[in-house]
N, C-alpha and C positions, 0 to 999 in steps of 0.2 A: 433494492433494500439492503441496508448494511447488515453484515453478518459477523464481522470480526474487526476488532480494533487493536492496534499495537503501536507502541512508541519505539522508534528505532534507537536502541541503546547499544550502538555498535560503532566502532571507528573504521571498520574495513570498507565502508562505502564512501568515506571521505566527508568533509565538512558539509557538503551540499545536502546530505541526508541525516546528519547527526541530530539527534533529539527531535526528529520529525514524526509525523503521524501517518500510519498506514491504516486504510479501511478496506476490508474485503466486501464484495457484493455478490448477489445472486446473478444479476443480469450480466451476461457475457463473462462471468467469472473474473471480473476485474478487480485489480488492486489499485486503489487510489493513494497517491502520495501528496501529503499536504505539509507545507512549512507552517510553523507556529509563530505567533508574534513573540516579541521579546519576553513578555510576562507569561507566555504559555497559557493564555486564557482565551485565545481565539486563533482563527486561521489567518495566515498572511498570504492572501491570494495574489496571483500575478495581476499587474495593473491592466485594467480594461477587461478582464475576464472574470466571469462569475461574480460580478459586482453585487447582484441581488442574491447571491449564494444559492441560486437555483439553476440547474442545467435544464433548459427548455428543449434543447436538442443534443444528440450525442456528441456533436462536434465541440460543444462547450466543455466536454470532459477530457478532451485529448491532452490538454496542458497539465492535467493532474493525474493522468493514467500512467501507472508504473508498469503494468502488465495486464494481460487478459487471457481468456480461455483456460482458466484454472478450475473449471467446473463450478460446483456450488461450494464456495469457500465457507468452511465451518470454523476455521481457526487460523490465526496467524501468530507465530511465536518467533522471538529472537533468541537464538542459542547464546546463553551467557558465556560459554567457553570459546566458541569460534566466531561469534558475531553474525553468523549467517541467518537468513530469514527462512522459516519453514512454513509452508502453506498446506493446509489439509483440505482435500477435495472430498466432500461427503456425497457427491453425486455418483461416482463410479461404484460398481458392484462391490468391490473389495476395499474401496477407499484408496486414495493416493496421497502421498506426501511429496510436495515439491520443495526443492532447496534452491534458494536464490542467493547468489554471491557475485562479486565482481569477476569479470573474465580472467583477470590475472591470477586468480586463486585456483583455476582448473588444474 
């Protein structure tokens, strides 16, 4: 079940992620990463994968999975100042916020 949607409005992840779509989920606390078509009206899915736009088995999700085990994702935000991705886990007792950024920014 999708729980949060965000557009990557950040240059720190490089052109591969620029203006793409992130979708949070309940199952396995996954974050999915989708490229958009040129007009930004649909998904630009990898050739031969998810052709029917349905994942019948978990293996079909691997090519679009950015990360997992974030709990129950209740929100995904892109910080307009530093470009990092922030993910809110509503499952943990006191809540958690995860920060995602390229390794070179550590």
